[in-house]
N, CA and C of each residue as an Amber inpcrd file, in Angstrom:
protein
   309
 150.1840000  68.3910000 155.5560000 149.8030000  66.3520000 155.7310000
 149.6600000  65.6810000 154.0980000 150.1090000  65.0350000 154.3720000
 150.0440000  63.8540000 153.0980000 148.8420000  62.7950000 153.1630000
 148.3460000  62.2280000 152.6680000 147.0620000  61.4520000 152.7850000
 147.4750000  60.5220000 154.0680000 148.6910000  59.8150000 153.5900000
 149.1340000  58.8670000 154.7360000 149.3640000  58.8510000 156.2670000
 149.8390000  60.4920000 155.9300000 149.8370000  60.5690000 157.6880000
 148.5230000  61.4050000 158.4750000 147.2390000  61.8810000 157.5920000
 146.2840000  61.7150000 158.4590000 145.2450000  60.1390000 158.4740000
 146.2630000  59.5980000 157.3480000 145.4590000  57.8910000 157.9810000
 145.7750000  57.4210000 159.4390000 147.4640000  58.0640000 159.3260000
 147.6690000  57.3140000 160.5040000 148.1290000  57.8650000 161.6830000
 146.9060000  59.6080000 161.2810000 146.1930000  60.0130000 162.6650000
 145.2260000  60.0260000 163.5510000 144.3250000  58.3660000 162.6180000
 142.7650000  58.5630000 162.9390000 143.3120000  57.5760000 164.1940000
 142.4920000  58.0410000 165.4890000 142.0990000  57.5170000 166.2250000
 140.5000000  57.1670000 166.7980000 140.6580000  55.6450000 167.3500000
 141.3690000  54.4370000 168.1390000 141.9940000  53.7480000 166.2970000
 143.6710000  54.0230000 167.0300000 144.0180000  53.3000000 165.3640000
 142.9960000  51.9350000 165.7710000 143.6590000  51.6320000 163.5460000
 142.9380000  50.4190000 163.3080000 143.6030000  49.2160000 163.3930000
 143.3630000  47.4750000 162.7820000 144.4300000  46.6300000 163.0980000
 145.6300000  46.8160000 162.5900000 146.4200000  46.6310000 162.5710000
 147.7520000  46.1990000 161.4960000 147.2780000  46.2760000 160.3500000
 146.4140000  44.5830000 159.9180000 145.9580000  43.9920000 158.2320000
 145.3380000  45.1940000 157.3970000 144.5640000  46.0320000 158.7730000
 144.3000000  46.9970000 158.0720000 144.9440000  48.2130000 157.5300000
 145.0090000  48.8060000 158.5540000 146.0050000  49.9700000 158.1440000
 146.8090000  49.3890000 156.7890000 147.5930000  48.1740000 157.0540000
 148.7890000  48.0280000 156.2280000 147.9010000  47.8810000 155.1610000
 146.6620000  47.4300000 154.9600000 146.2010000  46.9030000 153.2920000
 145.8880000  48.9800000 152.7820000 145.6100000  49.3880000 153.1630000
 144.9750000  51.1660000 153.0500000 146.5700000  51.4390000 152.6670000
 147.2680000  51.6210000 153.7340000 148.5800000  51.9260000 153.2470000
 149.5310000  51.1870000 151.8820000 149.3400000  50.4180000 151.5180000
 149.5740000  50.1870000 150.5720000 148.7540000  51.1760000 149.4320000
 147.4950000  50.5810000 149.3820000 146.7760000  51.4610000 148.2590000
 147.2700000  52.5720000 148.1130000 146.7740000  53.8310000 149.4460000
 147.4170000  55.1950000 148.9620000 148.7540000  54.6790000 148.6640000
 149.7220000  54.0920000 148.6910000 150.9490000  54.0110000 148.3590000
 150.9270000  53.8760000 147.3900000 150.3420000  52.9760000 146.5500000
 150.5300000  52.8230000 144.8550000 149.8060000  54.0960000 143.5350000
 148.9140000  55.3470000 144.7440000 148.7870000  55.8440000 144.1920000
 148.8330000  56.9740000 144.6140000 149.8780000  57.7200000 144.3200000
 150.7290000  58.7520000 144.5410000 149.2870000  60.3100000 144.1170000
 149.3640000  60.1220000 142.9690000 147.9650000  60.9340000 142.5100000
 147.1030000  61.4770000 143.8480000 146.6710000  60.8370000 144.3530000
 145.6520000  61.1510000 145.0670000 146.0800000  62.2320000 146.0730000
 147.4710000  62.0940000 145.9350000 147.6190000  63.9770000 146.9210000
 147.1270000  65.0750000 146.7030000 147.1210000  65.1740000 145.0430000
 146.5290000  66.0630000 144.5180000 145.0950000  66.6430000 144.8840000
 144.3350000  65.3080000 145.1650000 142.5110000  64.7720000 145.3950000
 141.8290000  65.8500000 146.8660000 141.4080000  66.1440000 146.5560000
 140.8150000  66.2550000 148.1590000 140.6270000  64.7270000 149.0110000
 140.8610000  65.3950000 150.2210000 141.2270000  63.7990000 150.7880000
 139.9690000  62.7910000 150.6610000 138.4080000  63.5280000 151.4140000
 137.4520000  62.9770000 150.7950000 137.5860000  62.3480000 149.2700000
 137.9420000  63.0060000 148.3690000 137.4260000  62.1430000 147.5120000
 138.4100000  61.4400000 146.6880000 139.9480000  61.0640000 147.5670000
 140.8670000  60.1050000 147.1910000 140.3930000  59.0850000 148.7360000
 139.2330000  58.9370000 149.4060000 139.0440000  58.0300000 150.3430000
 138.0920000  57.4800000 149.6580000 137.3140000  57.6960000 148.7470000
 136.0780000  57.3380000 147.4880000 136.9810000  56.8730000 146.8040000
 137.7260000  57.2210000 146.2240000 138.1810000  56.3090000 145.4190000
 139.2500000  55.3070000 145.1930000 139.4080000  55.4100000 146.6980000
 140.2560000  54.1190000 147.3600000 138.9270000  52.6360000 147.6030000
 138.3090000  53.1060000 148.2300000 136.9730000  52.8150000 148.2610000
 136.4270000  51.8970000 147.0260000 136.7530000  52.8700000 146.0460000
 135.6250000  51.9440000 144.5960000 137.0220000  50.5390000 144.3790000
 137.8420000  51.2040000 144.6260000 139.0580000  50.1310000 143.9690000
 138.8950000  48.7800000 144.8520000 139.2920000  48.7580000 145.7660000
 138.5260000  48.2820000 147.2950000 137.6900000  47.6240000 146.5670000
 136.5380000  47.8220000 146.8370000 135.4540000  47.2830000 146.3590000
 135.0960000  46.9120000 145.0460000 135.6870000  46.9070000 144.2100000
 135.7190000  46.5640000 142.6830000 136.8000000  44.9350000 142.4570000
 137.9220000  44.8450000 143.8900000 138.6990000  43.4080000 144.0800000
 137.3700000  43.2470000 144.4980000 136.6700000  43.2890000 145.6580000
 135.8600000  42.6590000 146.3710000 135.1000000  41.6620000 144.9700000
 134.4870000  42.5790000 144.6630000 133.3300000  42.1230000 143.6500000
 134.2040000  40.8690000 142.8340000 135.1520000  41.6830000 142.1810000
 136.0830000  40.4050000 141.4900000 136.4820000  39.0020000 141.8820000
 136.6630000  38.8560000 143.1760000 137.1100000  37.7190000 144.0600000
 135.9650000  37.1020000 143.3950000 136.8460000  35.3590000 143.8810000
 136.2880000  34.2150000 144.2570000 135.3400000  34.4130000 145.4230000
 134.3920000  33.2840000 145.3320000 133.3800000  33.1460000 146.7580000
 134.3660000  32.4620000 147.8920000 133.9960000  33.7940000 149.0090000
 135.0520000  32.8230000 150.5100000 136.3270000  32.7370000 149.8870000
 137.0520000  34.1470000 148.9360000 138.1820000  34.5530000 148.8070000
 138.3820000  35.1840000 150.1940000 139.3750000  34.9090000 151.0600000
 139.4980000  35.0530000 152.7440000 140.3510000  36.8840000 152.5610000
 140.9000000  36.7500000 151.1470000 141.8720000  38.2740000 150.6770000
 140.4470000  39.2710000 150.7570000 139.6380000  39.1750000 150.2360000
 138.1580000  39.6630000 149.6170000 137.7130000  40.5700000 151.2340000
 137.5880000  39.5840000 151.9500000 137.4150000  40.2410000 153.5760000
 138.3790000  41.1880000 153.9140000 139.0110000  41.2280000 153.9260000
 140.2330000  42.2130000 154.3150000 139.8960000  43.8680000 153.6250000
 139.9080000  43.0890000 151.8360000 139.6390000  44.0230000 150.7970000
 138.4890000  44.8560000 151.3050000 137.1800000  44.0140000 151.2890000
 135.8140000  45.0080000 152.0350000 135.8190000  45.4340000 153.4570000
 136.6730000  44.9510000 153.6640000 137.0420000  45.8790000 155.2000000
 137.5080000  47.4930000 155.3270000 138.5610000  47.6010000 154.0300000
 139.4440000  48.3750000 154.2960000 138.4210000  49.1100000 152.9530000
 137.7580000  49.0250000 152.6520000 136.7830000  49.7570000 151.7770000
 136.3230000  50.4920000 152.6680000 135.4110000  49.7630000 153.2850000
 134.9430000  49.9550000 154.3070000 135.1660000  51.4250000 154.8390000
 136.3360000  51.6210000 155.5170000 137.0350000  51.9130000 156.4160000
 137.3670000  53.7350000 155.6550000 137.5420000  53.0520000 154.1800000
 137.9060000  54.1440000 153.8680000 136.3300000  55.2230000 153.0120000
 135.6470000  54.2550000 153.5700000 134.1990000  55.5370000 153.3130000
 134.2710000  56.2290000 154.5320000 134.3110000  55.5050000 155.6790000
 134.2540000  56.1260000 157.2020000 135.2700000  57.3590000 157.0170000
 136.3550000  56.8850000 156.1590000 137.9450000  58.1850000 156.7530000
 137.6190000  59.1500000 155.8940000 136.8350000  59.4360000 154.6320000
 136.1550000  60.1170000 153.6890000 135.4980000  60.7490000 154.1070000
 134.3460000  59.9690000 155.0050000 132.9270000  61.1260000 155.8210000
 134.0750000  61.9420000 156.8170000 135.0190000  61.5810000 157.3470000
 135.8600000  61.9260000 158.5040000 136.0760000  63.1810000 158.3170000
 137.2980000  63.2590000 156.5360000 137.4210000  63.7740000 156.2310000
 136.9750000  64.8230000 155.7420000 135.4160000  65.1410000 155.5430000
 134.7170000  66.1660000 155.1660000 133.5710000  66.4390000 156.1290000
 134.5340000  65.9100000 157.3570000 133.2420000  66.9080000 158.8170000
 133.8420000  67.7990000 158.8240000 134.7170000  68.6540000 158.6010000
 135.1570000  70.0700000 158.9550000 134.4300000  70.5000000 157.5390000
 133.4380000  69.9380000 156.4860000 132.7890000  71.1640000 156.0320000
 131.5970000  70.0850000 156.2380000 130.7420000  70.9140000 156.8090000
 129.2940000  69.9400000 156.5700000 128.4760000  70.5520000 155.4720000
 128.4690000  71.7060000 155.3680000 127.3220000  71.6530000 153.7130000
 127.9840000  70.9410000 152.5920000 129.0220000  70.2900000 153.2230000
 129.1280000  69.6180000 151.9460000 128.7800000  68.1100000 152.0350000
 128.7430000  67.6920000 153.2530000 128.1950000  66.1100000 153.8870000
 126.9730000  65.3470000 152.7700000 126.5460000  65.9540000 152.5490000
 124.7220000  66.1400000 151.6230000 125.6430000  65.0910000 149.5580000
 126.2320000  65.9490000 149.3520000 126.6790000  65.6020000 148.2500000
 127.7090000  65.1470000 148.0250000 128.6400000  64.9200000 149.0690000
 129.7140000  63.3960000 149.5080000 128.4750000  62.4190000 149.5150000
 127.5240000  62.5010000 150.8450000 126.8420000  61.2350000 150.8020000
 125.8650000  60.2700000 148.9250000 125.8460000  61.8860000 148.4710000
 124.9400000  61.4360000 146.7670000 125.9160000  61.1110000 146.5450000
 127.2350000  61.6210000 146.1870000 128.3170000  60.9860000 145.1950000
 129.0080000  59.5690000 145.6130000 129.0400000  59.4580000 147.0410000
 129.3920000  57.6740000 147.6480000 128.6730000  57.1280000 146.8380000
 127.2270000  57.3630000 147.6270000 126.0890000  56.4630000 146.9880000
 126.3900000  55.8690000 145.5010000 126.2020000  57.1700000 144.8010000
 125.7350000  56.6560000 143.0800000 127.5250000  55.6490000 142.0580000
 128.9530000  56.4390000 143.2980000 130.1170000  55.6430000 143.2070000
 129.8890000  54.1490000 142.9950000 129.3160000  53.4900000 144.5130000
 129.7530000  52.3670000 145.1170000 128.1690000  51.7870000 143.9450000
 126.6560000  52.5500000 143.3040000 126.2900000  52.3540000 143.1700000
 126.7180000  51.1930000 142.2970000 127.0990000  52.4570000 140.9690000
 127.9640000  51.6340000 139.7090000 129.1570000  50.5930000 139.7790000
 129.1560000  49.9160000 140.6730000 130.2280000  49.0070000 140.7170000
 129.3190000  47.5950000 140.9010000 128.0390000  47.9770000 140.6040000
 126.9620000  46.8390000 140.6570000 126.6810000  46.1290000 139.4640000
 126.9980000  47.4230000 138.4340000 127.1570000  47.1780000 136.7900000
 127.6720000  46.2990000 136.1870000
């Protein structure tokens, strides 16, 4: 199953604008198909958060990127739920990656 098909199967379905923003990012990064799903989704979130941090204040497009980044982190943990023994490590990794963005 591709990353995009996995995202498309998520219920409840996210709003169209949010789905579209994530889908365009996933399409732009075919290399993510070779990664574990949760890692690909953390990478997507990282890129989206970089976009938010680089945006001008009150940029409405940045709001969509922020929501999409949040959704990608949520999806990463949903993807990892089949391996609960790895959730602590994933949480630590996600926090470290997100914290680095502030530098």
